[in-house]
C-alpha positions, 0 to 999 in steps of 0.5 A, spaced: 293 519 754 298 515 750 303 510 751 310 509 749 316 505 749 323 507 748 330 504 751 335 506 756 342 507 755 343 499 756 338 496 752 332 496 757 325 497 754 322 503 758 315 504 757 311 511 759 305 515 758 304 521 756 298 527 756 298 534 754 303 538 749 306 543 753 313 545 752 314 544 759 314 537 762 313 534 769 316 527 769 313 523 774 318 518 777 315 512 781 318 509 787 321 501 789 316 497 787 311 501 784 309 503 777 307 509 773 300 508 775 301 511 782 301 517 778 294 516 774 291 522 778 296 527 776 295 527 769 288 530 769 290 536 773 296 537 770 295 536 762 292 542 761 298 546 762 304 541 762 305 535 758 305 529 763 310 524 763 310 518 767 314 512 766 316 505 769 323 504 771 327 498 769 324 492 772 317 495 774 310 495 771 311 494 763 318 496 762 324 491 761 327 487 766 333 485 762 338 490 766 345 487 768 347 492 772 342 496 777 342 502 781 340 509 782 344 512 776 342 507 771 334 508 774 336 516 772 338 513 765 331 511 764 328 518 765 334 521 761 332 516 755 324 519 756 326 526 756 330 525 750 325 521 746 320 526 748 324 532 746 323 535 752 326 542 753 324 544 760 322 539 765 320 539 772 322 532 775 318 530 780 319 523 785 316 519 790 321 515 795 326 512 791 324 516 785 327 523 789 334 520 788 333 518 782 330 525 780 336 528 782 341 524 778 337 525 772 337 532 773 345 532 773 345 527 767 339 532 763 343 539 766 339 545 764 333 542 761 331 540 768 328 547 771 326 544 778 326 537 782 320 536 787 320 530 791 314 526 795 315 523 801 323 523 800 329 527 802 327 527 809 335 526 810 339 528 804 345 527 807 344 519 808 348 514 805 346 507 805 349 502 809 352 496 806 350 491 810 343 494 811 342 494 803 344 486 803 340 485 809 334 487 805 335 483 800 336 477 803 329 479 807 326 479 800 329 473 797 327 469 803 320 471 805 317 476 800 310 477 802 312 478 809 317 483 807 312 487 803 308 486 809 312 489 814 315 495 809 307 497 808 306 497 815 312 502 816 309 506 810 302 508 812 298 510 818 295 505 822 288 508 820 289 508 813 283 505 809 284 497 808 282 498 801 288 502 799 293 499 803 291 492 800 291 496 793 298 498 794 300 492 796 297 488 790 300 493 785 307 492 789 307 485 789 307 484 782 315 486 782 319 480 781 323 478 787 329 478 783 329 485 781 327 487 788 334 483 791 338 486 786 335 494 786 336 493 794 343 490 794 345 496 789 344 501 794 350 499 798 354 505 800 350 510 796 351 517 798 345 521 797 348 528 799 354 527 793 349 528 788 344 533 791 351 538 793 352 538 785 345 540 784 343 547 781 336 548 781 330 549 787 328 542 790 322 542 794 318 536 797 310 534 798 312 530 804 307 526 810 308 526 816 310 519 818 317 521 819 321 528 820 324 532 814 330 535 817 330 542 814 335 545 816 340 540 815 338 539 808 339 546 806 346 545 808 347 541 802 341 544 798 340 551 799 334 552 795 330 546 799 323 547 802 318 542 804 310 542 804 308 536 810 301 534 809 298 532 816 296 525 817 299 522 810 303 517 809 308 515 803 304 515 798 300 523 798 298 522 791 294 516 793 292 517 800 290 525 799 289 526 792 286 533 792 290 536 797 296 533 794 294 535 787 293 542 789 300 543 792 303 540 786 300 545 782 302 551 786 309 548 786 310 547 778 307 554 777 
């Protein structure tokens, strides 16, 4: 595995890892407060047939934090920068949580180079528009009580009987994200309309979701006709960490 750095369109350094040498690349995009290490378990199973690229979005992991304007479109520019740096001609974008909407925006930026988008516990409701009041309240909560807000978030992302060691490990990794990044990120979500870019997409969208929250398949197909989902039973927000073997099998099926 190689570790590399490129620069987003606003000059922020973007760290990423690459394994495999195939023409088609599986580009792995983490969620908010996470980093590319959440995808470490996918390099081995996929790198024999694909080039596997996992990046740290700005403000996360080893990427730069000196962003002036935050948002999902700006995160998508980070993905595009990596695709450009690696000269990827065929990309399958895989996004967990926030990484799902980022993948859609990145697919629109990259055009015909993206052949498929795969969401991981995301896209439960593609028609969702983020309420500005909710976004501001979230930013305030993180600013006032980072540790308590992180604990409340994790409680909503795992089943109650999830292994405590796994939850603790995820918490440890997520707690590294600077509070300034988290607040700026949530504030930038205000008014974001997930359906607008999704309606412009012209590639298949698949999901591997947990069962904590239902996925509106019929409603989503009103926005993206070529949409489908696989639901892993008794799985939370991070299927690749909670059920890596089952997740990898499903992912390998979807990427073909």
